[in-house]
C-alpha positions as a Markdown table, in Angstrom:
| # | Residue | x | y | z |
|---|---|---|---|---|
| 1 | Met | 10.9 | 5.3 | -20.1 |
| 2 | Pro | 8.5 | 7.0 | -17.4 |
| 3 | Arg | 9.5 | 10.1 | -15.7 |
| 4 | Ile | 8.8 | 11.1 | -12.1 |
| 5 | Leu | 9.6 | 14.4 | -10.3 |
| 6 | Ile | 10.3 | 14.2 | -6.5 |
| 7 | Val | 9.9 | 17.3 | -4.5 |
| 8 | Glu | 10.8 | 16.5 | -1.0 |
| 9 | Asp | 12.8 | 19.1 | 1.3 |
| 10 | Glu | 14.5 | 16.2 | 3.4 |
| 11 | Glu | 17.7 | 15.6 | 1.6 |
| 12 | Ile | 17.5 | 11.8 | 3.2 |
| 13 | Ile | 14.4 | 10.9 | 1.9 |
| 14 | Arg | 14.8 | 12.7 | -1.4 |
| 15 | Ser | 18.0 | 10.6 | -2.2 |
| 16 | Ala | 16.6 | 7.6 | -0.9 |
| 17 | Leu | 13.4 | 7.9 | -3.0 |
| 18 | Arg | 15.6 | 8.8 | -6.2 |
| 19 | Lys | 17.8 | 5.6 | -5.9 |
| 20 | Leu | 14.4 | 3.5 | -5.5 |
| 21 | Leu | 12.9 | 4.5 | -8.4 |
| 22 | Leu | 16.2 | 4.7 | -10.5 |
| 23 | His | 17.0 | 1.2 | -9.6 |
| 24 | Ala | 13.2 | 0.7 | -10.5 |
| 25 | Gly | 13.9 | 1.8 | -14.1 |
| 26 | Tyr | 12.2 | 5.3 | -14.1 |
| 27 | Asp | 13.8 | 8.8 | -15.2 |
| 28 | Val | 13.7 | 10.8 | -12.0 |
| 29 | Ala | 14.3 | 14.4 | -11.2 |
| 30 | Asp | 14.0 | 15.8 | -7.8 |
| 31 | Ala | 13.6 | 19.4 | -6.1 |
| 32 | Gly | 13.1 | 20.8 | -2.8 |
| 33 | Ser | 10.1 | 22.9 | -3.1 |
| 34 | Val | 7.5 | 23.9 | -5.2 |
| 35 | Asp | 8.8 | 26.9 | -6.6 |
| 36 | Asp | 12.2 | 25.4 | -7.0 |
| 37 | Ala | 10.6 | 22.4 | -9.1 |
| 38 | Glu | 8.7 | 24.9 | -11.3 |
| 39 | Arg | 11.6 | 27.1 | -11.7 |
| 40 | Glu | 13.8 | 24.1 | -12.6 |
| 41 | Gln | 11.7 | 21.8 | -14.5 |
| 42 | Asp | 8.7 | 21.7 | -17.2 |
| 43 | Leu | 6.1 | 20.4 | -14.9 |
| 44 | Gln | 4.0 | 19.1 | -17.9 |
| 45 | Gln | 6.5 | 16.9 | -19.2 |
| 46 | Phe | 6.6 | 14.6 | -16.0 |
| 47 | Asp | 4.2 | 11.3 | -16.1 |
| 48 | Leu | 4.2 | 11.8 | -12.5 |
| 49 | Ile | 5.0 | 13.9 | -9.4 |
| 50 | Ile | 5.6 | 12.5 | -5.8 |
| 51 | Ser | 5.5 | 15.4 | -3.4 |
| 52 | Asp | 5.8 | 15.7 | 0.4 |
| 53 | Leu | 2.7 | 17.6 | 1.6 |
| 54 | Arg | 4.5 | 20.1 | 3.8 |
| 55 | Leu | 7.0 | 22.1 | 2.1 |
| 56 | Pro | 9.0 | 25.0 | 2.3 |
| 57 | Gly | 7.2 | 27.8 | 1.2 |
| 58 | Ala | 3.7 | 26.3 | -0.9 |
| 59 | Pro | 2.4 | 23.0 | 0.4 |
| 60 | Gly | 2.7 | 19.9 | -2.0 |
| 61 | Thr | -0.7 | 20.1 | -3.2 |
| 62 | Glu | -0.6 | 23.6 | -4.9 |
| 63 | Leu | 1.6 | 21.2 | -7.7 |
| 64 | Ile | -1.9 | 19.7 | -8.3 |
| 65 | Asn | -2.9 | 23.2 | -9.8 |
| 66 | Arg | 0.4 | 24.2 | -11.2 |
| 67 | Ala | 0.6 | 20.8 | -13.0 |
| 68 | Pro | -3.2 | 20.0 | -13.7 |
| 69 | Asn | -2.4 | 17.2 | -16.5 |
| 70 | Thr | -0.2 | 15.6 | -14.5 |
| 71 | Pro | -0.7 | 12.5 | -11.4 |
| 72 | Val | 0.4 | 14.2 | -8.3 |
| 73 | Leu | 1.2 | 11.6 | -5.3 |
| 74 | Ile | 1.2 | 13.1 | -2.1 |
| 75 | Met | 3.5 | 11.8 | 0.9 |
| 76 | Thr | 2.8 | 12.5 | 4.8 |
| 77 | Ser | 4.0 | 11.8 | 8.0 |
| 78 | Tyr | 1.5 | 9.9 | 10.1 |
| 79 | Ala | 0.8 | 13.2 | 12.3 |
| 80 | Ser | -0.6 | 14.6 | 9.0 |
| 81 | Leu | -2.7 | 11.7 | 7.5 |
| 82 | Arg | -6.2 | 13.5 | 7.6 |
| 83 | Ser | -4.6 | 16.6 | 5.7 |
| 84 | Ala | -3.5 | 13.9 | 3.2 |
| 85 | Val | -6.9 | 12.8 | 3.0 |
| 86 | Asp | -8.0 | 16.4 | 2.4 |
| 87 | Ser | -5.2 | 16.6 | -0.5 |
| 88 | Met | -7.1 | 13.9 | -2.2 |
| 89 | Lys | -10.2 | 16.0 | -2.3 |
| 90 | Leu | -8.2 | 18.6 | -3.9 |
| 91 | Gly | -7.4 | 16.3 | -6.9 |
| 92 | Ala | -4.0 | 14.1 | -5.3 |
| 93 | Val | -4.3 | 10.6 | -7.0 |
| 94 | Glu | -2.9 | 9.0 | -4.2 |
| 95 | Tyr | -1.2 | 9.3 | -0.8 |
| 96 | Ile | 1.5 | 7.4 | 1.1 |
| 97 | Ala | 2.5 | 7.8 | 4.9 |
| 98 | Lys | 6.2 | 8.0 | 5.8 |
| 99 | Pro | 8.1 | 6.4 | 6.3 |
| 100 | Phe | 7.2 | 3.5 | 3.8 |
| 101 | Asp | 8.3 | -0.1 | 2.5 |
| 102 | His | 9.8 | 0.1 | -1.0 |
| 103 | Asp | 7.2 | -2.2 | -2.4 |
| 104 | Glu | 4.4 | 0.0 | -1.0 |
| 105 | Met | 5.7 | 3.1 | -2.9 |
| 106 | Leu | 6.7 | 1.0 | -6.0 |
| 107 | Ala | 3.4 | -0.3 | -5.8 |
| 108 | Ala | 1.6 | 3.0 | -5.9 |
| 109 | Val | 3.7 | 4.4 | -8.6 |
| 110 | Glu | 3.1 | 1.4 | -10.9 |
| 111 | Thr | -0.8 | 1.6 | -10.5 |
| 112 | Ile | -0.8 | 5.4 | -11.0 |
| 113 | Leu | 1.3 | 4.9 | -14.1 |
| 114 | Gln | -1.1 | 2.2 | -15.2 |
| 115 | Gln | -3.8 | 4.2 | -14.8 |
| 116 | Arg | -2.7 | 7.4 | -16.8 |
| 117 | Asp | -1.6 | 5.1 | -19.9 |
| 118 | Ala | -5.4 | 3.6 | -19.6 |
| 119 | Asn | -6.5 | 7.2 | -19.7 |
| 120 | Asp | -4.1 | 8.6 | -22.6 |
| 121 | Glu | -5.6 | 5.5 | -24.7 |
| 122 | Ala | -9.1 | 6.2 | -24.1 |
| 123 | Ala | -10.9 | 6.9 | -27.2 |
| 124 | Pro | -12.7 | 10.4 | -26.9 |
| 125 | Thr | -15.9 | 8.8 | -28.2 |
| 126 | Ser | -16.5 | 6.3 | -25.6 |
| 127 | Pro | -14.8 | 7.1 | -22.3 |
| 128 | Glu | -17.4 | 5.5 | -20.3 |
| 129 | Ala | -16.5 | 2.2 | -22.0 |
| 130 | Thr | -12.6 | 2.5 | -21.9 |
| 131 | Ala | -12.6 | 3.4 | -18.2 |
| 132 | Ala | -14.9 | 0.3 | -17.7 |
| 133 | Asn | -12.5 | -2.1 | -19.7 |
| 134 | Ala | -9.5 | -0.7 | -17.6 |
| 135 | Ser | -11.1 | -0.9 | -14.4 |
| 136 | Asp | -12.3 | -4.8 | -14.8 |
| 137 | Pro | -11.1 | -7.3 | -12.5 |
| 138 | Ser | -9.3 | -9.2 | -14.8 |
| 139 | Asn | -7.0 | -6.4 | -15.8 |
| 140 | Ile | -6.3 | -5.3 | -12.1 |
| 141 | Met | -5.9 | -8.9 | -10.8 |
| 142 | Tyr | -4.2 | -12.4 | -13.0 |
| 143 | Gly | -6.2 | -15.3 | -12.7 |
| 144 | Glu | -6.8 | -18.1 | -15.3 |
| 145 | Cys | -7.9 | -20.5 | -12.7 |
| 146 | Asp | -11.8 | -21.4 | -12.0 |
| 147 | Ala | -11.5 | -20.0 | -8.6 |
| 148 | Met | -10.3 | -16.5 | -9.4 |
| 149 | Arg | -12.9 | -16.6 | -12.8 |
| 150 | Gln | -15.3 | -17.1 | -9.7 |
| 151 | Val | -13.8 | -14.0 | -8.2 |
| 152 | Phe | -13.9 | -11.9 | -11.0 |
| 153 | His | -17.4 | -12.7 | -11.5 |
| 154 | Leu | -18.6 | -11.9 | -8.4 |
| 155 | Ile | -17.0 | -8.5 | -8.4 |
| 156 | Arg | -18.8 | -7.6 | -11.8 |
| 157 | Lys | -21.8 | -8.8 | -10.1 |
| 158 | Val | -21.7 | -7.0 | -6.7 |
| 159 | Ala | -19.6 | -3.9 | -7.8 |
| 160 | Pro | -22.6 | -1.8 | -9.5 |
| 161 | Thr | -24.7 | -2.4 | -6.2 |
| 162 | Glu | -24.4 | -0.6 | -2.8 |
| 163 | Thr | -23.7 | -4.0 | -0.8 |
| 164 | Thr | -21.2 | -3.9 | 1.8 |
| 165 | Val | -18.6 | -6.4 | 0.8 |
| 166 | Leu | -16.2 | -8.5 | 3.0 |
| 167 | Val | -13.3 | -9.6 | 1.4 |
| 168 | Asn | -11.4 | -12.6 | 2.9 |
| 169 | Gly | -7.8 | -14.2 | 2.2 |
| 170 | Glu | -4.5 | -14.9 | 3.4 |
| 171 | Ser | -1.9 | -12.1 | 3.5 |
| 172 | Gly | -0.8 | -11.5 | 0.1 |
| 173 | Thr | -3.4 | -12.5 | -1.9 |
| 174 | Gly | -4.5 | -9.7 | -3.5 |
| 175 | Lys | -7.3 | -8.3 | -1.2 |
| 176 | Glu | -6.7 | -4.3 | -1.7 |
| 177 | Leu | -6.6 | -5.2 | -5.4 |
| 178 | Ala | -10.1 | -6.3 | -5.4 |
| 179 | Ala | -11.2 | -3.6 | -3.4 |
| 180 | Arg | -9.8 | -1.1 | -5.9 |
| 181 | Ala | -11.7 | -3.3 | -8.7 |
| 182 | Leu | -15.1 | -3.0 | -6.3 |
| 183 | His | -14.6 | 0.7 | -6.4 |
| 184 | Leu | -13.9 | 1.6 | -9.9 |
| 185 | Leu | -16.3 | -0.7 | -11.3 |
| 186 | Ser | -19.1 | 1.3 | -9.1 |
| 187 | Pro | -20.9 | 4.4 | -9.7 |
| 188 | Arg | -18.8 | 6.2 | -7.1 |
| 189 | Ala | -15.7 | 5.6 | -9.5 |
| 190 | Ala | -15.2 | 9.1 | -9.8 |
| 191 | Arg | -15.2 | 9.8 | -5.6 |
| 192 | Pro | -12.3 | 8.9 | -3.7 |
| 193 | Leu | -11.3 | 5.3 | -2.2 |
| 194 | Ile | -9.9 | 5.8 | 1.3 |
| 195 | Ser | -8.2 | 2.9 | 2.5 |
| 196 | Val | -7.4 | 2.4 | 6.2 |
| 197 | Asn | -5.4 | -0.8 | 7.6 |
| 198 | Cys | -6.7 | -0.8 | 10.7 |
| 199 | Ala | -3.7 | -3.0 | 12.0 |
| 200 | Ala | -1.5 | -0.1 | 11.4 |
| 201 | Ile | -3.1 | 2.9 | 13.7 |
| 202 | Pro | -2.6 | 2.9 | 17.2 |
| 203 | Glu | -5.7 | 1.3 | 19.4 |
| 204 | Ser | -5.4 | 4.7 | 21.1 |
| 205 | Leu | -6.1 | 6.8 | 18.3 |
| 206 | Ile | -8.1 | 4.0 | 16.0 |
| 207 | Glu | -11.6 | 6.3 | 16.8 |
| 208 | Ser | -10.2 | 9.4 | 16.5 |
| 209 | Glu | -8.6 | 8.6 | 12.9 |
| 210 | Leu | -11.7 | 7.3 | 11.5 |
| 211 | Phe | -14.4 | 9.3 | 13.1 |
| 212 | Gly | -12.7 | 12.4 | 13.4 |
| 213 | His | -12.5 | 14.8 | 16.7 |
| 214 | Glu | -13.4 | 18.3 | 18.0 |
| 215 | Lys | -11.1 | 20.5 | 19.2 |
| 216 | Gly | -10.1 | 19.9 | 23.1 |
| 217 | Ala | -11.5 | 16.2 | 22.6 |
| 218 | Phe | -8.5 | 14.9 | 24.3 |
| 219 | Thr | -5.1 | 16.0 | 25.2 |
| 220 | Gly | -3.1 | 16.7 | 22.2 |
| 221 | Ala | -6.5 | 17.7 | 20.3 |
| 222 | Val | -5.5 | 21.3 | 19.5 |
| 223 | Ser | -8.0 | 21.8 | 16.6 |
| 224 | Ala | -10.9 | 20.1 | 15.2 |
| 225 | Arg | -10.1 | 17.2 | 12.4 |
| 226 | Thr | -12.3 | 15.3 | 9.8 |
| 227 | Gly | -12.2 | 11.7 | 10.1 |
| 228 | Leu | -11.4 | 9.4 | 7.4 |
| 229 | Ile | -15.0 | 8.0 | 7.2 |
| 230 | Glu | -16.1 | 11.4 | 6.4 |
| 231 | Ala | -13.3 | 12.0 | 4.1 |
| 232 | Ala | -14.8 | 8.7 | 2.0 |
| 233 | Asp | -18.2 | 10.7 | 1.9 |
| 234 | Ser | -19.9 | 9.7 | -1.3 |
| 235 | Gly | -17.4 | 7.0 | -2.2 |
| 236 | Ser | -15.8 | 4.1 | -0.9 |
| 237 | Leu | -14.0 | 3.2 | 2.3 |
| 238 | Phe | -11.7 | -0.1 | 2.3 |
| 239 | Leu | -11.1 | -1.2 | 5.9 |
| 240 | Asp | -8.0 | -3.6 | 5.7 |
| 241 | Glu | -7.7 | -5.7 | 8.5 |
| 242 | Ile | -10.8 | -5.3 | 10.2 |
| 243 | Gly | -10.3 | -7.5 | 12.6 |
| 244 | Glu | -8.0 | -5.7 | 14.4 |
| 245 | Leu | -10.6 | -2.9 | 15.0 |
| 246 | Pro | -11.0 | -2.6 | 18.8 |
| 247 | Pro | -14.7 | -2.9 | 20.6 |
| 248 | Glu | -15.2 | 0.6 | 20.9 |
| 249 | Ala | -14.5 | 1.3 | 17.4 |
| 250 | Gln | -16.5 | -1.9 | 16.3 |
| 251 | Ala | -19.5 | -0.1 | 18.5 |
| 252 | Arg | -19.0 | 3.1 | 16.4 |
| 253 | Leu | -19.0 | 1.6 | 13.1 |
| 254 | Leu | -21.8 | -0.6 | 13.6 |
| 255 | Arg | -23.7 | 2.4 | 13.8 |
| 256 | Val | -22.4 | 4.0 | 10.6 |
| 257 | Leu | -23.5 | 0.9 | 8.6 |
| 258 | Gln | -27.1 | 0.5 | 10.3 |
| 259 | Glu | -27.9 | 4.6 | 10.5 |
| 260 | Gly | -25.1 | 6.2 | 7.8 |
| 261 | Glu | -23.8 | 8.6 | 10.7 |
| 262 | Ile | -21.2 | 9.5 | 12.7 |
| 263 | Arg | -20.4 | 11.4 | 15.5 |
| 264 | Lys | -16.7 | 12.9 | 16.2 |
| 265 | Val | -14.9 | 12.2 | 19.2 |
| 266 | Gly | -16.1 | 14.7 | 21.7 |
| 267 | Ser | -19.2 | 15.8 | 19.9 |
| 268 | Thr | -22.8 | 15.7 | 20.7 |
| 269 | Gln | -23.7 | 16.1 | 17.2 |
| 270 | Ser | -23.8 | 13.4 | 14.5 |
| 271 | Arg | -24.0 | 13.8 | 10.9 |
| 272 | Gln | -25.0 | 11.9 | 8.0 |
| 273 | Val | -22.6 | 10.0 | 5.5 |
| 274 | Asp | -22.7 | 8.2 | 2.6 |
| 275 | Val | -20.0 | 5.8 | 2.3 |
| 276 | Arg | -19.7 | 2.3 | 0.6 |
| 277 | Met | -18.1 | -0.2 | 2.9 |
| 278 | Ile | -15.5 | -2.8 | 2.0 |
| 279 | Ala | -14.0 | -4.7 | 4.2 |
| 280 | Ala | -11.0 | -7.2 | 3.9 |
| 281 | Thr | -9.1 | -9.6 | 6.8 |
| 282 | His | -7.0 | -12.6 | 6.6 |
| 283 | Arg | -8.7 | -13.8 | 10.2 |
| 284 | Asn | -12.0 | -16.3 | 10.6 |
| 285 | Leu | -14.7 | -13.2 | 11.8 |
| 286 | Lys | -17.1 | -15.7 | 12.5 |
| 287 | Ala | -14.6 | -17.7 | 15.1 |
| 288 | Met | -13.9 | -14.4 | 16.8 |
| 289 | Thr | -17.5 | -13.7 | 17.2 |
| 290 | Arg | -17.7 | -17.1 | 19.5 |
| 291 | Thr | -14.8 | -15.5 | 21.7 |
| 292 | Gly | -16.0 | -12.1 | 21.6 |
| 293 | Glu | -13.2 | -10.5 | 20.0 |
| 294 | Phe | -15.5 | -9.5 | 17.0 |
| 295 | Arg | -19.1 | -7.9 | 17.5 |
| 296 | Glu | -21.5 | -10.6 | 15.9 |
| 297 | Asp | -23.9 | -8.0 | 14.9 |
| 298 | Leu | -21.0 | -6.1 | 13.3 |
| 299 | Tyr | -20.1 | -9.2 | 11.6 |
| 300 | Tyr | -23.5 | -10.1 | 9.8 |
| 301 | Arg | -23.7 | -6.4 | 8.9 |
| 302 | Leu | -20.2 | -6.7 | 7.0 |
| 303 | Asn | -21.0 | -10.1 | 5.9 |
| 304 | Val | -23.5 | -9.3 | 3.2 |
| 305 | Met | -21.6 | -10.3 | 0.4 |
| 306 | Gln | -18.4 | -12.3 | 0.9 |
| 307 | Ile | -15.7 | -12.6 | -1.7 |
| 308 | Arg | -12.9 | -15.1 | -1.1 |
| 309 | Ile | -9.3 | -14.6 | -2.7 |
| 310 | Pro | -7.7 | -18.0 | -2.9 |
| 311 | Pro | -4.5 | -18.7 | -1.6 |
| 312 | Leu | -1.4 | -19.4 | -4.6 |
| 313 | Arg | -1.2 | -22.9 | -3.3 |
| 314 | Asp | -4.9 | -23.5 | -4.6 |
| 315 | Arg | -4.3 | -21.6 | -8.0 |
| 316 | Leu | -1.4 | -24.1 | -9.4 |
| 317 | Gly | -2.7 | -23.2 | -13.1 |
| 318 | Asp | -2.0 | -19.5 | -12.2 |
| 319 | Ile | 1.8 | -20.0 | -10.7 |
| 320 | Leu | 3.4 | -19.7 | -14.0 |
| 321 | Gly | 1.2 | -16.7 | -15.6 |
| 322 | Leu | 2.2 | -14.6 | -12.7 |
| 323 | Ala | 5.5 | -15.6 | -12.7 |
| 324 | Ser | 5.9 | -14.8 | -16.4 |
| 325 | Lys | 4.1 | -11.4 | -15.9 |
| 326 | Phe | 6.3 | -10.4 | -13.1 |
| 327 | Leu | 9.4 | -11.6 | -15.4 |
| 328 | Lys | 8.3 | -9.4 | -18.0 |
| 329 | Arg | 7.6 | -6.4 | -15.9 |
| 330 | Gln | 11.2 | -6.8 | -13.7 |
| 331 | Ser | 13.1 | -7.4 | -16.6 |
| 332 | Glu | 12.1 | -4.5 | -18.7 |
| 333 | Lys | 12.7 | -2.5 | -16.1 |
| 334 | Met | 16.3 | -3.9 | -15.5 |
| 335 | Gly | 17.0 | -3.3 | -19.8 |
| 336 | Asn | 17.2 | -7.2 | -19.9 |
| 337 | Pro | 14.2 | -8.2 | -21.8 |
| 338 | Asn | 15.8 | -11.6 | -22.8 |
| 339 | Leu | 15.5 | -13.1 | -19.2 |
| 340 | Asn | 13.6 | -16.6 | -18.6 |
| 341 | Leu | 13.0 | -19.3 | -16.3 |
| 342 | Ser | 15.0 | -22.7 | -16.9 |
| 343 | Pro | 12.3 | -26.0 | -16.8 |
| 344 | Glu | 14.1 | -26.5 | -13.3 |
| 345 | Ala | 13.1 | -23.1 | -12.1 |
| 346 | Met | 9.5 | -23.6 | -13.4 |
| 347 | Arg | 9.2 | -27.0 | -11.5 |
| 348 | Ala | 10.3 | -25.3 | -8.6 |
| 349 | Leu | 7.8 | -22.4 | -8.3 |
| 350 | Gln | 4.9 | -25.1 | -9.0 |
| 351 | Arg | 6.2 | -27.2 | -6.2 |
| 352 | His | 6.7 | -24.6 | -3.7 |
| 353 | Arg | 3.9 | -23.7 | -0.9 |
| 354 | Trp | 3.8 | -20.2 | -1.4 |
| 355 | Pro | 3.1 | -19.1 | 2.4 |
| 356 | Gly | 3.0 | -15.4 | 1.5 |
| 357 | Asn | 1.1 | -16.1 | -1.7 |
| 358 | Val | 1.4 | -13.7 | -4.9 |
| 359 | Arg | 3.5 | -11.2 | -3.1 |
| 360 | Glu | 5.9 | -13.9 | -1.8 |
| 361 | Leu | 6.1 | -14.5 | -5.7 |
| 362 | Glu | 6.5 | -11.3 | -6.8 |
| 363 | Asn | 9.5 | -10.8 | -4.5 |
| 364 | Ala | 11.0 | -14.2 | -5.3 |
| 365 | Ile | 11.0 | -13.1 | -9.2 |
| 366 | Glu | 12.4 | -9.7 | -8.9 |
| 367 | Arg | 15.2 | -11.3 | -6.6 |
| 368 | Ala | 16.2 | -13.9 | -9.2 |
| 369 | Cys | 16.3 | -11.1 | -11.9 |
| 370 | Ile | 18.8 | -9.3 | -9.7 |
| 371 | Leu | 20.7 | -12.0 | -9.2 |
| 372 | Cys | 21.0 | -13.9 | -12.7 |
| 373 | Glu | 23.8 | -12.8 | -14.4 |
| 374 | Gly | 22.8 | -14.0 | -17.7 |
| 375 | Asp | 19.5 | -14.6 | -19.4 |
| 376 | Val | 18.4 | -17.7 | -17.9 |
| 377 | Ile | 17.0 | -17.8 | -14.5 |
| 378 | Thr | 18.1 | -21.2 | -12.1 |
| 379 | Pro | 16.1 | -22.8 | -8.6 |
| 380 | Ala | 19.2 | -21.4 | -7.0 |
| 381 | Met | 18.3 | -17.8 | -7.6 |
| 382 | Leu | 14.4 | -17.9 | -6.6 |
| 383 | Asp | 15.8 | -19.0 | -3.0 |
| 384 | Leu | 12.6 | -20.5 | -2.3 |
| 385 | Glu | 14.2 | -22.8 | 0.7 |
| 386 | Met | 11.9 | -25.6 | 0.1 |
| 387 | Glu | 12.3 | -28.3 | 2.4 |
| 388 | Gly | 14.3 | -31.5 | 1.0 |
| 389 | Asp | 15.8 | -29.2 | -2.0 |
| 390 | Asp | 19.1 | -28.3 | -2.4 |
| 391 | Val | 17.7 | -24.8 | -3.8 |
| 392 | Asn | 19.9 | -22.0 | -2.0 |
| 393 | Ile | 21.3 | -19.0 | -2.8 |
| 394 | Pro | 24.8 | -18.8 | -3.4 |
| 395 | Gln | 26.6 | -17.9 | -0.3 |
| 396 | Ser | 28.7 | -15.1 | -2.1 |
| 397 | Leu | 25.9 | -13.5 | -2.5 |
| 398 | Val | 25.0 | -13.4 | 0.8 |
| 399 | Glu | 25.9 | -10.7 | 3.5 |
| 400 | Gly | 26.8 | -12.1 | 7.0 |
| 401 | Asn | 25.6 | -15.5 | 6.2 |
| 402 | Asn | 22.4 | -14.6 | 6.5 |
| 403 | Glu | 22.5 | -12.7 | 9.9 |
| 404 | Pro | 20.5 | -9.5 | 10.0 |
| 405 | Thr | 23.0 | -6.7 | 8.8 |
| 406 | Lys | 23.8 | -4.2 | 11.2 |
| 407 | Pro | 23.5 | -0.4 | 10.2 |
| 408 | Gln | 26.3 | 0.9 | 8.5 |
| 409 | Glu | 27.7 | 4.4 | 8.6 |
| 410 | Ala | 27.5 | 6.0 | 5.1 |
| 411 | Asp | 30.2 | 8.3 | 3.9 |
| 412 | Asn | 27.6 | 10.5 | 2.8 |
| 413 | Gly | 24.0 | 11.1 | 3.8 |
| 414 | Asn | 22.9 | 11.0 | 0.4 |
| 415 | Asp | 23.4 | 7.1 | 0.0 |
| 416 | Leu | 21.1 | 6.0 | 2.9 |
| 417 | Ser | 18.4 | 4.0 | 1.6 |
| 418 | Leu | 14.8 | 3.9 | 3.3 |
| 419 | Glu | 15.9 | 1.1 | 5.6 |
| 420 | Asp | 18.8 | 3.1 | 6.4 |
| 421 | Tyr | 16.6 | 6.0 | 7.4 |
| 422 | Phe | 14.7 | 3.6 | 9.3 |
| 423 | Gln | 17.6 | 2.8 | 11.4 |
| 424 | His | 19.0 | 6.0 | 11.5 |
| 425 | Phe | 15.8 | 7.7 | 12.9 |
| 426 | Val | 15.4 | 4.8 | 16.0 |
| 427 | Leu | 19.2 | 4.9 | 16.8 |
| 428 | Glu | 19.2 | 8.6 | 16.8 |
| 429 | Asn | 16.1 | 8.9 | 18.9 |
| 430 | Gln | 15.6 | 6.0 | 21.2 |
| 431 | Asp | 17.3 | 7.2 | 23.7 |
| 432 | Arg | 14.7 | 10.1 | 24.3 |
| 433 | Met | 11.7 | 8.5 | 22.9 |
| 434 | Ser | 9.6 | 5.6 | 24.1 |
| 435 | Glu | 8.7 | 2.7 | 21.6 |
| 436 | Thr | 4.8 | 4.6 | 21.7 |
| 437 | Glu | 6.2 | 7.8 | 20.4 |
| 438 | Leu | 9.0 | 6.0 | 17.9 |
| 439 | Ala | 5.9 | 4.2 | 16.6 |
| 440 | Gln | 3.5 | 7.4 | 16.1 |
| 441 | Lys | 6.4 | 9.4 | 14.8 |
| 442 | Leu | 7.5 | 6.6 | 12.0 |
| 443 | Gly | 3.7 | 6.2 | 11.1 |
| 444 | Ile | 3.4 | 2.4 | 12.4 |
| 445 | Ser | 2.1 | 0.2 | 14.8 |
| 446 | Arg | 4.3 | -0.5 | 17.9 |
| 447 | Lys | 4.2 | -4.4 | 16.9 |
| 448 | Ser | 5.4 | -3.5 | 13.0 |
| 449 | Leu | 8.2 | -1.3 | 14.8 |
| 450 | Trp | 9.4 | -4.4 | 16.9 |
| 451 | Glu | 9.2 | -6.4 | 13.7 |
| 452 | Arg | 11.4 | -4.2 | 11.6 |
| 453 | Arg | 13.7 | -4.1 | 15.1 |
| 454 | Gln | 14.2 | -7.8 | 14.9 |
| 455 | Arg | 14.6 | -8.1 | 11.2 |
| 456 | Leu | 17.2 | -5.2 | 11.1 |
| 457 | Gly | 19.3 | -6.2 | 14.3 |
| 458 | Ile | 18.1 | -3.0 | 15.8 |
| 459 | Pro | 18.3 | -3.7 | 19.8 |
| 460 | Arg | 15.8 | -2.0 | 22.2 |
| 461 | Lys | 17.7 | 0.5 | 24.5 |
| 462 | Lys | 18.0 | -1.3 | 27.8 |
| 463 | Thr | 16.2 | 0.4 | 30.9 |
| 464 | Asn | 17.5 | 0.5 | 34.1 |
């Protein structure tokens, strides 16, 4: 069982993250500072350290030096995102913005541990061959159908080049996994891969975030900052949901692709950068160029090589293979390796249209594993809501008749989950903060804030 150390001074976050990881089947310890962690634990005995960036005393990045053989994942608030990028230069394997979704954190942890296992098993005489095998797209993404074999073929062909790649596919198909495979198979694999979700950054800050800014460039710019493009210098930059970039940022990005140079907001000087660009979108950029939403010249600069990830409904031969893979992983985490799908459940999986693609399938399997009280998963446990089929989750297992669960007062702050933390923060601060300020403090967009309010049943404060 992998051992994980959490170093976080906020008790609510530390407790919630501990519960999340314990539920996922990990052995977890925690501490409130770097010094406490070193005094109370043997840092070399952990498979992964998850640490906040800003801590009392030494910063979280100090753990990179004190535990040189253990991967360190840095957590950071939105306001210090650029500092987290700097931490990757110091040796952190990944960073994640707070507050984060359960799936986002678990996916990052699983990826890091898989990479660590691959490195541990590497033959000392041929590290290059082993690294290439571990980073092969077929080991990062699953696919046996012809469409996915073609995707793997294109990734292997284009990865060793410097060509700009546009990854196209619906939400949940695995576009970020394709970008990771492109980076790991490239000559830049030893350098950072900086991932940016263009839809998650407020429009007013996107240029500063990507290109950096000088001190005094705008209100609140109290010091100069390095942008994410500059942080990716000599490495790869993955721009997810690039169709959401505002026009001004599109024009600046075009210059990066044409001239290989950036200019910080508020600066008169440009500097050269060497960045391999990988972009992804679920939108039709070609159609957006006709409506003026996306620059045509930028589209053609990005669309040198396009890799299309097929939706799961077009990969019927992969559905049961993916389900088996997710079932094996989830059942091992839950300590019940005998879990299996009934024939009826298999047919239900193959009939479903999967609008959420691979992510929806993974969630369905995890849900079924939790609800299953024996060894056989039935269609009802999958809760696929297929039209015309009587496939529903047992009513006794649904709280509030499927209505949004209202925030509950916890007897002890240590029992708060990450969703509870979101509710707690919004309810505590919405009387004195605008929606924009709330979204910025939480590190999400206003649209994401609204969507979470709807999902969790948190009404907006009414203004007179």
